[in-house]
VEXDREN-2710 file (C-alpha; in Angstrom, 1 decimal):
% VEXDREN-2710
k/r/px/py/pz
1/UNK/13.0/1.3/3.7
2/UNK/9.3/0.7/4.3
3/UNK/7.3/0.5/1.1
4/UNK/3.7/1.6/1.4
5/UNK/1.0/0.2/-0.8
6/UNK/0.3/2.0/-4.1
7/UNK/-2.9/3.5/-2.7
8/UNK/-1.0/5.2/0.1
9/UNK/1.8/6.4/-2.0
10/UNK/-0.5/8.4/-4.3
11/UNK/-2.5/10.2/-1.7
12/UNK/-2.7/13.9/-2.1
13/UNK/-2.8/16.5/0.7
14/UNK/-6.5/15.8/1.3
15/UNK/-5.8/12.1/1.9
16/UNK/-7.8/11.1/-1.1
17/UNK/-7.0/10.1/-4.7
18/UNK/-8.9/11.5/-7.6
19/UNK/-10.4/9.3/-10.3
20/UNK/-7.6/9.8/-12.9
21/UNK/-5.0/8.9/-10.3
22/UNK/-7.0/5.8/-9.3
23/UNK/-7.3/4.7/-12.9
24/UNK/-3.5/5.2/-13.5
25/UNK/-2.7/3.3/-10.3
26/UNK/-4.9/0.4/-11.4
27/UNK/-3.3/0.3/-14.8
28/UNK/0.2/0.3/-13.2
29/UNK/-0.9/-2.7/-11.2
30/UNK/-2.0/-4.5/-14.4
31/UNK/1.3/-4.2/-16.2
32/UNK/1.4/-8.0/-15.9
33/UNK/-1.8/-10.1/-15.9
34/UNK/-3.3/-9.8/-12.4
35/UNK/-6.2/-11.6/-10.8
36/UNK/-9.0/-9.6/-9.4
37/UNK/-8.0/-10.5/-5.9
38/UNK/-4.5/-9.3/-6.4
39/UNK/-5.7/-6.0/-7.8
40/UNK/-8.1/-5.6/-4.9
41/UNK/-5.4/-6.0/-2.3
42/UNK/-2.9/-3.9/-4.1
43/UNK/-5.3/-1.0/-4.8
44/UNK/-6.8/-0.7/-1.3
45/UNK/-10.3/-0.4/-2.7
46/UNK/-13.6/-2.1/-2.0
47/UNK/-14.7/-4.8/-4.3
48/UNK/-17.6/-2.7/-5.6
49/UNK/-15.4/0.3/-6.3
50/UNK/-12.8/-1.9/-8.0
51/UNK/-15.4/-3.6/-10.3
52/UNK/-16.8/-0.2/-11.3
53/UNK/-13.3/1.1/-12.2
54/UNK/-12.3/-2.0/-14.1
55/UNK/-15.6/-1.8/-16.1
56/UNK/-14.8/1.8/-16.9
57/UNK/-11.2/1.0/-17.9
58/UNK/-12.3/-1.9/-20.1
59/UNK/-15.1/0.3/-21.6
60/UNK/-12.5/2.9/-22.6
61/UNK/-10.2/0.3/-24.0
62/UNK/-7.5/0.9/-21.4
63/UNK/-7.6/-2.6/-19.9
64/UNK/-8.8/-6.0/-21.0
65/UNK/-9.7/-9.4/-19.5
66/UNK/-7.3/-12.2/-20.4
67/UNK/-7.6/-16.0/-19.9
68/UNK/-3.9/-17.0/-20.4
69/UNK/-2.1/-17.8/-18.2
70/UNK/-5.2/-17.5/-15.9
71/UNK/-8.3/-15.4/-15.7
72/UNK/-6.9/-11.9/-15.1
73/UNK/-6.9/-8.2/-16.2
74/UNK/-4.1/-6.6/-18.2
75/UNK/-3.3/-3.1/-19.4
76/UNK/-3.7/-2.4/-23.2
77/UNK/-1.4/-0.3/-25.4
78/UNK/-3.9/2.6/-25.1
79/UNK/-3.8/2.1/-21.3
80/UNK/0.0/2.4/-21.3
81/UNK/-0.3/5.7/-23.2
82/UNK/-2.9/7.0/-20.8
83/UNK/-0.8/6.0/-17.8
84/UNK/2.3/7.7/-19.2
85/UNK/0.4/10.9/-19.9
86/UNK/-1.0/11.0/-16.4
87/UNK/2.3/10.2/-14.8
88/UNK/4.1/12.6/-17.1
89/UNK/1.9/15.5/-16.1
90/UNK/2.7/14.9/-12.5
91/UNK/-0.9/14.1/-11.8
92/UNK/0.0/11.9/-8.8
93/UNK/2.3/14.6/-7.3
94/UNK/0.7/15.8/-4.0
95/UNK/2.3/19.2/-4.3
96/UNK/-0.1/20.1/-7.2
97/UNK/-3.2/20.1/-5.0
END
């Protein structure tokens, strides 16, 4: 079975992801500490877009920068709650659009 990147799996009928879905996708990627480059490739976003979203997530307390085991980003407990709420509401389900 071919596995598409996370960005492609969460596309709605319009071929675009909304902001909440993008944030939940990023948080899912950051379940383990991830370097910026890894998040960039996995999310299928431009560098400028990714930095903007990471700044927003950190500002809301949903993600944080860590230095151990390396400089990376990681989801916080509040981020896990947010991600579960978004996924639980079927927000990434393309049939709701």
